[in-house]
C-alpha positions in Angstrom: 111.8 35.4 -28.6 110.9 36.3 -32.2 110.7 32.7 -33.0 108.2 31.8 -30.2 106.1 34.8 -31.2 106.0 33.5 -34.7 104.9 30.1 -33.5 102.1 31.7 -31.5 100.9 33.6 -34.6 100.9 30.4 -36.6 98.7 28.6 -34.1 95.1 28.7 -35.4 92.3 29.8 -33.2 89.4 27.5 -33.3 86.1 29.1 -32.7 83.6 27.4 -30.3 81.2 26.8 -33.3 83.9 25.3 -35.4 84.8 22.9 -32.5 81.2 21.6 -32.5 81.5 20.9 -36.3 84.9 19.2 -35.7 83.5 17.0 -33.0 80.6 16.0 -35.3 83.1 15.3 -38.1 85.1 13.2 -35.7 82.1 11.0 -34.8 81.2 10.5 -38.4 84.8 9.6 -39.5 85.1 7.1 -36.7 81.5 5.8 -37.0 81.1 6.2 -33.3 77.6 5.9 -31.6 74.2 5.2 -32.8 73.5 8.6 -34.2 75.6 8.3 -37.5 72.4 8.5 -39.8 71.3 11.6 -38.0 74.5 13.3 -38.7 74.4 12.3 -42.3 70.9 13.5 -42.6 71.7 17.0 -41.3 72.9 18.4 -44.6 76.0 20.5 -45.4 74.0 23.7 -44.4 74.6 22.8 -40.7 78.4 23.3 -41.4 79.3 27.1 -41.4 83.0 26.9 -42.3 84.2 26.0 -45.8 86.6 23.2 -44.6 84.2 21.6 -42.4 81.5 21.8 -45.0 83.7 20.3 -47.8 84.8 17.6 -45.4 81.3 16.8 -44.4 80.2 16.6 -48.1 83.2 14.3 -48.9 82.3 12.0 -46.0 78.7 11.8 -47.0 79.6 11.1 -50.6 82.0 8.4 -49.5 79.5 6.7 -47.2 76.7 6.9 -50.0 78.9 5.4 -52.6 79.8 2.5 -50.4 76.2 2.0 -49.7 75.3 2.1 -53.4 78.0 -0.5 -54.1 76.6 -2.7 -51.3 80.0 -2.3 -49.6 80.2 -2.2 -45.7 81.5 1.1 -44.5 84.7 0.7 -42.7 85.6 3.0 -39.9 87.6 5.2 -39.6 86.4 6.4 -43.1 89.5 6.7 -45.5 88.9 9.3 -48.1 91.0 8.7 -51.2 93.5 11.3 -52.2 92.3 13.6 -54.7 88.7 13.8 -53.5 89.5 16.7 -51.1 91.0 19.5 -53.1 91.6 22.3 -50.5 94.8 22.0 -48.5 93.1 23.4 -45.3 90.4 20.7 -45.7 93.0 18.0 -46.1 94.8 19.4 -43.1 91.5 19.2 -41.0 90.7 15.7 -42.2 94.2 14.4 -41.2 94.0 16.3 -37.8 90.6 14.6 -37.1 91.7 11.2 -38.5 94.8 11.1 -36.3 93.4 12.8 -33.2 92.6 11.1 -30.1 89.0 10.3 -29.2 88.1 11.6 -25.8 84.9 9.7 -25.2 84.4 6.5 -23.3 81.9 4.0 -24.7 79.2 5.0 -22.5 79.7 8.8 -23.2 79.5 8.6 -27.1 75.7 8.6 -27.5 75.0 11.5 -25.0 77.9 13.4 -26.6 76.4 12.8 -30.0 73.0 14.1 -28.8 74.7 17.2 -27.4 76.6 17.8 -30.7 73.5 17.3 -32.9 71.6 19.7 -30.6 74.2 22.3 -30.8 74.6 22.0 -34.5 70.7 22.4 -34.9 70.6 25.3 -32.3 73.5 27.2 -34.2 71.6 26.7 -37.6 68.3 27.9 -36.1 70.0 30.9 -34.5 71.4 31.8 -37.7 68.0 31.5 -39.4 66.5 33.6 -36.6 69.1 36.4 -37.2 68.3 36.3 -40.9 64.5 36.6 -40.3 65.1 39.5 -37.9 67.3 41.4 -40.4 64.6 40.9 -43.2 61.9 42.2 -40.8 64.0 45.3 -40.1 64.5 45.8 -43.9 60.7 45.6 -44.4 60.1 48.1 -41.6 62.6 50.6 -43.1 61.1 50.1 -46.7 57.6 50.8 -45.4 58.8 54.4 -44.5 59.4 55.1 -48.2 56.6 53.2 -49.7 53.0 53.8 -51.1 49.9 52.4 -49.3 49.8 49.4 -51.6 53.4 48.6 -51.1 53.0 49.0 -47.3 50.2 46.4 -47.3 52.5 44.0 -49.2 55.4 44.7 -46.9 53.0 44.1 -43.9 52.0 40.8 -45.1 55.6 39.8 -45.7 56.5 41.1 -42.2 53.6 39.1 -40.7 54.7 35.9 -42.4 58.3 36.4 -41.2 57.0 37.0 -37.7 55.2 33.7 -37.8 58.4 32.0 -38.9 60.3 33.8 -36.2 57.9 32.5 -33.5 58.3 28.9 -34.8 62.0 29.1 -35.0 62.2 30.5 -31.6 60.1 27.7 -30.3 62.2 25.1 -32.1 65.3 26.6 -30.6 63.8 26.6 -27.1 62.9 23.0 -27.6 66.5 22.0 -28.2 67.5 23.2 -24.8 70.7 24.7 -23.5 73.8 25.0 -25.8 77.0 23.8 -24.3 80.0 24.8 -26.5 
């Protein structure tokens, strides 16, 4: 019984947000679908976890280096040993590289769209949360401020509010998130 309990504890829990990032990396590594350039243009800021972020950066670097050397990118992308330093990231890369692809040919592009949308929506949601926290900070700071400082804080608050409205609209335009 103790042995099975230890095995259960060793199993890693994968958060829904991380699953989205892993699926994106799987599509990039295997070069699936017509959205590869969109995934590469996202930037590492769309990857919240250190291992997925490091792997994304390594993949982009590998693809860009092949492009600079006028080499054709071969899929699945093989990252040379030594490029990825973190053992957890190496483990993730190997997991993705050797995992089964669950998409049929006609499902790849819709899945890519959904994954891109989800990554964007998660990113925007985090920005929205940051802006809201800043607005609350400014509201609290106004209580202890002079009239001049209150006017500055009001302007900052108004700018943040405008940014918040734009972000909320962007998020709404992306539609429903399916994780």
